[in-house]
C-alpha positions, 0 to 999 in steps of 0.5 A: 499499499503506498501513501502520499502522506502518513498512513492514518491509524485506522489503516495502520491498525488493520495492517497490523491485525492483518499480520496477527489475525491471518499471518499475512504481511501487507507492506505499507510505505507512507510519505511518498509525496503527491507527485509520486503517487499522481506518477504511478499508474495502475498496472504498472510495476514497482520495486520495494528496497529494504530501506523503504525506497520505491523504485517504478520499473 
């Protein structure tokens, strides 16, 4: 999940509970900025590095 600003507390809780209840990891990266999310289109591939950086492929 990619967010332009800070992830809100309800969404953060859902991400944590998905891991606790269903053993499913959800990657969420926030503070990417509006320009980044305007650039990324549906269906594009992205790569998330270990340091949290996001690269559009």
